[in-house]
VMD Tcl script that draws the C-alpha trace (Angstrom):
set ca {
  {77.25 89.62 83.78}
  {80.12 89.73 86.25}
  {83.33 90.29 84.26}
  {85.29 87.65 86.29}
  {82.50 85.09 85.71}
  {82.51 85.87 81.99}
  {86.16 85.11 81.60}
  {85.90 82.00 83.75}
  {83.18 80.70 81.52}
  {85.15 81.59 78.41}
  {88.11 79.63 79.69}
  {85.92 76.63 80.63}
  {84.44 76.65 77.14}
  {87.89 76.71 75.62}
  {88.90 73.83 77.78}
  {85.98 71.81 76.89}
  {86.59 72.48 73.24}
  {90.12 71.23 73.53}
  {89.13 68.22 75.55}
  {86.50 67.05 72.98}
  {88.07 66.53 69.58}
  {84.64 66.11 68.03}
  {83.89 69.76 68.83}
  {87.12 70.93 67.17}
  {86.50 72.60 63.85}
  {87.31 70.26 60.95}
  {90.24 71.29 58.73}
  {89.38 72.81 55.46}
  {90.53 69.89 53.34}
  {90.06 71.68 50.05}
  {92.31 74.50 51.20}
  {94.95 72.04 52.49}
  {95.05 70.27 49.03}
  {95.28 73.65 47.25}
  {98.20 74.63 49.57}
  {99.89 71.23 48.93}
  {99.73 71.55 45.18}
  {101.09 75.06 45.34}
  {103.95 73.99 47.62}
  {104.95 71.12 45.41}
  {104.80 73.24 42.28}
  {107.15 75.72 44.01}
  {109.60 72.90 44.71}
  {109.49 71.42 41.18}
  {113.05 72.40 40.33}
  {114.52 70.96 43.53}
  {112.87 67.60 43.10}
  {113.64 67.47 39.38}
  {117.37 67.90 40.30}
  {117.18 65.05 42.89}
  {115.47 62.80 40.34}
  {118.04 63.55 37.60}
  {120.94 62.90 40.11}
  {119.54 59.46 40.83}
  {119.02 58.83 37.08}
  {122.74 59.63 36.61}
  {123.71 57.26 39.42}
  {121.83 54.33 37.74}
  {122.63 51.90 40.58}
  {121.28 48.38 40.48}
  {119.45 46.52 43.25}
  {121.03 46.55 46.68}
  {123.97 48.73 45.27}
  {122.01 51.97 45.39}
  {124.42 53.62 47.91}
  {124.43 57.08 46.45}
  {120.79 57.06 45.56}
  {119.62 56.03 48.99}
  {122.06 58.48 50.68}
  {120.67 61.41 48.57}
  {117.04 60.57 49.56}
  {117.96 60.14 53.18}
  {119.87 63.41 53.22}
  {116.86 65.23 51.60}
  {114.51 63.84 54.26}
  {116.81 64.62 57.16}
  {117.27 68.20 55.92}
  {113.48 68.50 56.00}
  {113.01 67.32 59.60}
  {112.62 63.60 59.33}
  {114.40 61.16 61.61}
  {115.95 58.43 59.46}
  {116.74 54.87 60.41}
  {119.18 53.49 57.87}
  {120.24 50.00 57.04}
  {117.00 48.39 58.19}
  {116.05 44.68 57.60}
  {119.73 43.85 57.12}
  {119.77 45.83 53.92}
  {122.44 48.67 53.77}
  {120.47 50.78 51.28}
  {117.01 50.48 52.97}
  {115.77 53.04 55.41}
  {112.67 54.33 57.25}
  {112.17 58.08 57.63}
  {109.65 59.29 60.20}
  {107.97 62.48 61.12}
  {105.15 63.25 63.59}
  {103.54 61.17 66.28}
  {100.42 59.26 67.03}
  {97.73 58.04 64.76}
  {97.08 57.75 61.95}
  {100.27 56.39 60.52}
  {100.55 56.76 56.81}
  {103.46 55.10 54.87}
  {104.81 56.01 51.48}
  {107.09 53.70 49.46}
  {110.13 54.85 47.61}
  {112.15 52.87 45.11}
  {115.40 53.91 43.44}
  {117.09 50.82 41.73}
  {118.03 50.77 38.11}
  {118.16 47.91 35.60}
  {121.36 46.32 34.13}
  {122.05 46.62 30.44}
  {119.93 49.68 29.89}
  {122.54 52.46 29.74}
  {120.88 55.31 27.70}
  {121.27 59.10 27.30}
  {118.37 61.51 27.89}
  {117.66 62.08 24.22}
  {115.44 60.90 21.41}
  {117.88 58.27 19.95}
  {119.24 55.07 21.29}
  {122.68 56.01 22.62}
  {124.33 54.57 25.73}
  {126.06 56.58 28.38}
  {129.80 55.77 28.04}
  {131.11 53.72 30.96}
  {127.64 53.10 32.36}
  {125.88 49.70 32.08}
  {122.59 50.31 33.92}
  {119.75 52.66 33.28}
  {116.35 53.66 34.93}
  {114.23 51.71 32.48}
  {111.34 51.58 35.07}
  {111.81 55.24 36.23}
  {112.66 54.40 39.83}
  {114.68 57.63 40.01}
  {111.33 59.37 39.64}
  {109.58 56.88 41.96}
  {111.73 57.51 45.01}
  {111.86 61.26 44.42}
  {108.16 61.70 44.14}
  {107.52 59.71 47.31}
  {110.05 61.69 49.24}
  {108.28 64.94 47.95}
  {104.95 63.75 49.10}
  {106.33 62.83 52.46}
  {108.04 66.28 52.98}
  {104.82 68.10 52.02}
  {102.81 66.07 54.51}
  {105.47 66.83 57.17}
  {104.97 70.57 56.52}
  {101.22 70.25 57.09}
  {101.71 68.21 60.30}
  {104.22 70.80 61.59}
  {101.82 73.63 60.79}
  {99.21 71.93 62.94}
  {96.70 71.30 59.98}
  {96.23 67.79 61.23}
  {97.93 65.15 63.50}
  {99.55 61.85 62.86}
  {102.75 60.29 61.56}
  {104.21 60.04 58.07}
  {106.75 57.34 57.23}
  {108.77 57.21 53.97}
  {110.16 53.75 53.26}
  {113.30 53.53 51.22}
  {112.91 50.17 49.54}
  {115.81 48.93 47.39}
  {116.05 46.25 44.80}
  {112.38 46.09 43.59}
  {113.65 44.69 40.27}
  {114.06 41.05 41.26}
  {115.54 41.58 44.62}
  {112.30 41.61 46.60}
  {113.50 44.35 48.91}
  {110.11 45.15 50.44}
  {109.64 41.51 51.49}
  {112.45 41.79 53.95}
  {110.96 44.98 55.43}
  {107.54 43.26 55.86}
  {109.25 40.22 57.31}
  {111.07 42.40 59.79}
  {107.78 43.89 61.00}
  {108.52 47.43 59.87}
  {104.91 47.95 58.73}
  {103.41 47.07 62.17}
  {101.20 49.85 63.34}
  {100.88 51.52 59.93}
  {97.25 52.32 58.91}
  {97.70 52.73 55.20}
  {100.40 52.75 52.55}
  {100.70 54.74 49.37}
  {102.81 53.98 46.37}
  {103.04 54.71 42.64}
  {104.81 53.70 39.53}
  {106.15 55.48 36.44}
  {104.15 54.64 33.30}
  {102.90 55.92 29.97}
  {99.43 56.86 31.34}
  {97.82 58.34 34.41}
  {95.61 55.72 36.25}
  {94.49 54.68 39.66}
  {96.08 51.28 40.15}
  {93.27 48.61 40.06}
  {95.35 45.92 38.40}
  {97.13 43.40 40.51}
  {100.82 42.59 40.19}
  {101.29 38.90 39.89}
  {103.12 36.69 42.33}
  {106.66 35.58 41.52}
  {109.39 33.19 42.67}
  {112.90 33.47 41.27}
  {116.06 31.37 41.70}
  {119.45 30.79 40.29}
  {120.11 27.13 39.39}
  {123.81 26.11 39.46}
  {125.02 23.02 37.77}
  {128.53 21.55 38.64}
  {130.24 19.15 36.20}
  {133.76 17.91 35.39}
  {136.07 20.03 33.03}
  {137.98 18.22 30.26}
  {139.33 18.87 26.80}
  {136.23 19.00 24.54}
  {138.14 17.37 21.61}
  {140.94 15.28 23.12}
  {138.99 13.64 26.03}
  {135.37 14.59 25.94}
  {134.45 11.22 27.61}
  {136.19 12.37 30.80}
  {134.01 15.51 31.08}
  {130.51 16.13 32.50}
  {129.09 19.39 31.06}
  {127.34 21.70 33.50}
  {126.01 23.46 30.49}
  {124.33 20.25 29.39}
  {122.63 20.29 32.77}
  {121.33 23.84 32.20}
  {120.13 23.01 28.65}
  {118.47 19.78 29.69}
  {116.64 21.71 32.46}
  {115.64 24.38 30.08}
  {114.33 21.83 27.56}
  {112.21 20.04 30.27}
  {110.83 23.39 31.60}
  {109.87 24.41 28.07}
  {107.98 21.22 27.59}
  {106.21 21.84 30.91}
  {104.74 25.08 29.54}
  {102.05 23.02 27.76}
  {100.94 21.71 31.16}
  {100.67 24.64 33.40}
  {97.70 27.16 33.82}
  {97.73 29.58 30.83}
  {98.30 32.62 33.07}
  {101.65 31.10 34.26}
  {104.79 32.93 32.99}
  {108.27 31.32 33.12}
  {111.37 33.04 31.80}
  {115.06 32.53 32.25}
  {118.53 33.63 31.18}
  {121.77 31.58 31.13}
  {123.97 33.75 33.28}
  {127.05 31.47 32.89}
  {127.48 28.89 30.18}
  {131.11 28.22 30.48}
  {134.29 30.08 29.37}
  {135.68 28.46 26.24}
  {134.10 26.15 23.59}
  {137.03 23.69 23.71}
  {136.67 23.17 27.53}
  {133.74 21.05 28.82}
  {132.09 23.55 31.30}
  {132.48 22.49 34.86}
  {130.04 25.25 35.93}
  {126.93 26.77 34.45}
  {124.13 28.90 35.85}
  {120.57 29.75 34.78}
  {118.36 32.37 36.39}
  {114.60 31.71 36.51}
  {111.35 33.55 37.21}
  {108.07 31.83 37.78}
  {104.90 33.89 37.92}
  {101.16 33.55 38.25}
  {98.35 35.76 39.49}
  {98.02 33.45 42.54}
  {100.85 32.72 44.93}
  {99.81 28.99 45.36}
  {100.08 28.38 41.65}
  {103.50 29.95 41.71}
  {104.58 27.56 44.49}
  {103.35 24.58 42.45}
  {105.07 25.59 39.23}
  {108.25 26.55 40.97}
  {108.39 23.10 42.66}
  {108.05 21.49 39.18}
  {110.95 23.69 37.85}
  {113.06 22.35 40.76}
  {112.16 18.79 39.85}
  {113.22 19.48 36.24}
  {116.57 20.80 37.44}
  {117.05 17.67 39.59}
  {116.20 15.44 36.67}
  {118.59 17.43 34.38}
  {121.47 16.95 36.81}
  {120.69 13.23 37.12}
  {120.53 12.72 33.38}
  {123.77 14.64 32.58}
  {125.99 13.22 35.32}
  {126.21 16.63 37.06}
  {125.18 17.98 40.40}
  {122.85 20.88 40.92}
  {122.07 23.32 43.74}
  {119.86 26.43 43.69}
  {119.44 29.71 45.56}
  {116.15 31.44 45.98}
  {116.73 35.06 44.90}
  {113.24 36.59 45.33}
  {109.62 35.87 45.92}
  {106.69 38.22 45.99}
  {102.89 37.99 46.64}
  {100.29 39.23 44.24}
  {99.10 42.73 44.90}
  {95.95 42.89 47.13}
  {93.82 45.70 45.77}
  {91.80 48.09 48.03}
  {88.91 49.61 46.08}
  {88.01 51.99 48.91}
  {91.42 53.60 48.75}
  {91.70 53.42 44.93}
  {88.41 55.40 44.50}
  {89.59 58.07 46.82}
  {92.90 58.27 44.96}
  {91.07 58.52 41.66}
  {89.24 61.62 42.82}
  {92.57 63.20 43.68}
  {94.20 62.11 40.49}
  {91.47 63.68 38.51}
  {91.94 66.94 40.48}
  {95.63 67.01 39.80}
  {95.27 66.12 36.12}
  {97.91 64.78 33.76}
  {100.90 66.17 31.98}
  {101.02 68.97 29.40}
  {104.12 69.12 27.20}
  {105.78 72.07 25.59}
  {106.05 72.13 21.73}
  {109.73 71.07 22.09}
  {108.82 68.15 24.35}
  {106.09 67.11 21.86}
  {108.71 67.08 19.04}
  {111.05 64.94 21.22}
  {108.15 62.69 22.12}
  {107.21 62.06 18.51}
  {110.85 61.22 17.71}
  {110.79 58.69 20.53}
  {107.54 57.23 19.27}
  {108.94 56.84 15.86}
  {111.41 54.32 17.22}
  {108.79 51.96 18.69}
  {108.05 49.93 15.56}
  {104.35 49.91 16.45}
  {101.53 52.45 16.36}
  {101.60 54.82 19.38}
  {98.74 56.69 21.13}
  {98.53 60.44 20.62}
  {100.93 62.57 22.61}
  {97.92 64.32 24.18}
  {97.09 61.00 26.01}
  {99.57 62.07 28.69}
  {97.26 64.93 29.70}
  {94.39 62.49 30.39}
  {93.43 60.70 33.49}
  {92.13 57.18 32.67}
  {88.72 56.30 34.04}
  {88.51 54.14 37.06}
  {88.52 50.51 36.07}
  {89.81 47.07 37.14}
  {92.34 45.85 34.59}
  {94.65 42.82 34.10}
  {98.12 42.96 35.58}
  {101.23 41.59 34.00}
  {104.29 42.42 36.05}
  {105.36 41.58 39.57}
  {106.44 43.77 42.50}
  {107.33 43.32 46.11}
  {104.58 45.95 46.87}
  {102.35 42.86 46.89}
  {103.81 41.70 50.15}
  {103.21 45.11 51.64}
  {99.57 44.88 50.56}
  {99.17 41.73 52.71}
  {100.45 43.66 55.80}
  {98.56 46.95 55.50}
  {95.86 48.58 53.27}
  {97.76 49.69 50.26}
  {96.95 51.86 47.20}
  {98.88 53.11 44.27}
  {98.71 54.92 40.90}
  {100.64 55.09 37.73}
  {101.66 58.52 36.24}
  {102.62 59.39 32.71}
  {106.34 59.88 33.15}
  {107.03 58.46 29.64}
  {105.69 59.40 26.24}
  {102.43 57.53 25.57}
  {103.02 54.08 24.24}
  {106.52 53.72 25.79}
  {107.19 50.18 27.04}
  {108.70 49.70 30.53}
  {112.27 48.37 30.70}
  {113.21 50.03 27.37}
  {115.79 52.52 26.35}
  {112.97 54.89 25.57}
  {111.77 54.72 29.15}
  {115.23 55.47 30.39}
  {115.47 58.41 28.05}
  {112.14 59.85 29.26}
  {113.02 59.28 32.83}
  {115.99 61.57 32.55}
  {114.16 64.50 30.94}
  {111.66 67.11 31.74}
  {109.04 64.67 30.31}
  {109.68 62.35 33.27}
  {109.97 65.06 35.95}
  {106.55 66.48 35.01}
  {104.83 63.17 35.37}
  {106.64 62.54 38.63}
  {104.99 65.55 40.20}
  {101.52 64.31 39.18}
  {102.32 61.30 41.37}
  {103.71 63.42 44.22}
  {100.59 65.59 44.24}
  {98.23 62.68 44.02}
  {99.78 60.77 46.90}
  {99.89 63.83 49.05}
  {96.25 64.72 48.41}
  {95.21 61.18 49.11}
  {97.15 61.10 52.36}
  {95.45 64.37 53.43}
  {92.18 62.43 53.08}
  {93.59 59.65 55.28}
  {94.77 62.05 57.85}
  {91.54 64.04 58.09}
  {88.81 61.47 57.35}
  {88.74 58.59 59.95}
  {85.70 56.99 58.25}
  {87.78 56.49 55.02}
  {90.46 54.67 56.86}
  {87.97 52.63 58.78}
  {86.27 51.50 55.56}
  {89.60 50.70 53.86}
  {90.75 48.70 56.89}
  {87.56 46.72 56.95}
  {88.00 45.86 53.26}
  {91.57 44.93 53.79}
  {90.65 42.61 56.73}
  {87.88 40.97 54.72}
  {90.12 40.31 51.75}
  {93.01 38.87 53.73}
  {90.62 36.70 55.72}
  {92.24 33.82 57.59}
  {95.40 33.83 55.49}
  {98.63 33.93 57.59}
  {101.30 35.70 55.66}
  {104.48 33.74 54.87}
  {107.14 35.19 52.43}
  {107.70 33.16 49.34}
  {111.41 33.56 49.70}
  {111.39 31.85 53.16}
  {113.85 32.84 55.76}
  {116.82 33.54 53.55}
  {118.81 36.80 54.14}
  {118.61 39.53 51.57}
  {120.32 38.56 48.30}
  {122.61 41.56 48.38}
  {124.76 40.31 45.51}
  {122.11 38.98 43.16}
  {123.14 41.44 40.45}
  {126.72 40.15 40.44}
}
mol new
graphics top color blue
foreach p $ca { graphics top sphere $p radius 0.5 }
foreach p [lrange $ca 0 end-1] q [lrange $ca 1 end] { graphics top cylinder $p $q radius 0.2 }
display resetview
């Protein structure tokens, strides 16, 4: 063959190959996943340091200034462009790397809970001068999500696959409904799938739905007076709160059994000998279905109105949060399960086992064996109990999550024991299980269009004709709800 003609044909073949993606050799997905696990293992100490810094900050919802800044800095240093202060929330951000489709989002949380200050040990002991603590492990949550995003960025940069990865910094999950405002602002438009996770006492693909929730602060206004010398001149705002609570407690008999209603009195007056002119009660109303939440919440409002009428006070209320139930995506959950089983659970050192058994001894109830942390729970649909603003994301885009054993088996969420585990090696090890599992699942989404198509079809079928409307309405973010 003529040499010139040979080279011309070779160049033509190369051009045709580039012009037809179907002819491009498929990436070795197994090799990519092996590389990702190795990379994340190599960065373990770096991510543990970030998680422990955020654990030490222990900033509550919408006040996570240092936590958000640290995660943003970590992402910027690793090549992401970061848009901060999105959706009118100073501590929210969206970090982006890559271009084109598919677009895969990863959710990151980092808020702590008030009243849960706790040292990273095996005994109940608060940190001096600190009120809050990471009783839900969100210091681990945000860090693992950032770690997964950075690893995916590396693979995109190396040309292993194409697309875009977005890490969403989502504040105030604990009652502030931060993600709802991001959904409402359209920040998930064009995203093909979203990954999330949550700290827990076991490793499981998340096939249990969070339940819908509405929350509000009811504020009663009365007339102050001397409680002994001239009580007849007073109108007690605290009476209004107590009358409301009594009526709501009677209402419990007449709501669907899955309904959950809880409250705290955040302000009941200042002195017993002064008729309180102001009192406030903070309510949560939950149910597995958003429509039932709307109905029960409306009845709670009526109880508040009746309480004000009966006590001669006035009442107003402020919606604080509102979240949808979580829309499950079995297609994505089964794909995630395969990756979770590949990653496996957590193995503790003898010293960590000893600490874990000390922590378990404080529970007051029988605890599962320590070895449970090393297991991956079988795929199953289970009942949900808590609420999360991830639910609203799941009505905007196909969404999948997992729980990882960041706490000693049996540890309840929102406990001092959970805070203690979240600040130790015990928590960091489980965090990396989540980071690896999300990374491997995202690799599948980047490299397998059929998986994404099937997940999208399931999502569209489940949403049906429902037009999303946030339960918190058009209010601005409740930036001071923890005050």
